[in-house]
C-alpha positions in Angstrom: 10.3 5.8 8.9 7.2 8.3 9.2 5.6 9.8 12.0 1.7 9.5 13.2 -0.1 10.0 16.8 -0.9 8.2 19.0 -5.1 7.7 18.9 -5.1 4.7 21.5 -4.2 1.2 22.9 -5.9 -1.6 21.2 -6.8 -5.3 23.2 -7.2 -8.6 21.5 -8.6 -12.2 23.4 -7.0 -14.1 20.0 -3.6 -13.0 18.4 -0.7 -14.5 17.6 2.0 -16.1 19.8 4.4 -13.9 19.3 2.2 -11.0 19.7 1.7 -12.0 24.0 2.6 -9.8 26.4 3.1 -6.8 23.6 1.3 -3.5 23.8 -0.4 -2.4 20.7 -1.3 1.1 19.7 -3.4 2.5 17.5 -1.6 5.2 15.6 -2.4 7.6 13.0 0.0 8.4 10.4 1.2 11.6 9.0 2.2 12.9 5.7 5.0 15.6 5.7 2.5 18.1 5.4 1.1 17.2 9.3 -2.6 16.0 7.6 -3.5 12.5 8.3 -2.0 9.9 5.9 -4.5 7.6 5.2 -5.7 4.9 7.5 -4.3 4.1 10.9 -2.1 1.2 11.8 -1.5 -1.0 14.5 2.0 -0.8 16.2 3.7 -2.4 18.6 5.4 0.0 22.0 8.1 -0.6 24.0 8.4 3.0 24.9 4.9 3.7 26.7 3.6 5.8 23.8 0.5 7.8 25.2 -3.0 9.0 24.2 -2.0 12.1 21.7 1.8 11.4 21.5 3.5 11.8 18.8 6.0 8.6 16.9 8.3 7.5 14.9 7.1 4.3 13.4 9.5 2.0 11.5 7.9 -0.3 9.1 10.9 -2.3 8.5 10.6 -6.5 9.6 14.0 -6.9 10.6 13.2 -4.8 13.7 9.7 -6.3 14.4 11.8 -10.0 14.0 14.6 -8.7 16.6 11.9 -8.1 19.0 9.2 -11.0 18.4 10.8 -14.1 16.6 11.8 -14.6 13.1 7.8 -15.7 12.6 5.9 -12.8 13.6 3.2 -11.3 11.6 3.6 -7.7 12.4 4.7 -4.6 10.9 4.7 -1.8 12.1 6.6 -0.8 15.7 7.1 2.2 17.9 11.0 3.9 16.9 10.8 6.4 19.2 9.2 9.7 20.8 10.2 12.5 19.2 10.7 16.1 20.9 8.2 18.7 20.0 
């Protein structure tokens, strides 16, 4: 799990079939010191996180497979919205 901040949402005209109807957000991961940690990632969001919101992300493939199906190529998903 990792904390990040939502930079915005992403749209795509062509996508993997398991991505149909799913919301993708662009998230900047943060290190323990609160600074940016690497490049932003795309994450599936079913919780309704908005631009500027802090989120808890997981890269656990089993979570996404449970949500989207066994053959999904997705990696990151929003697991929660922390109080801050």
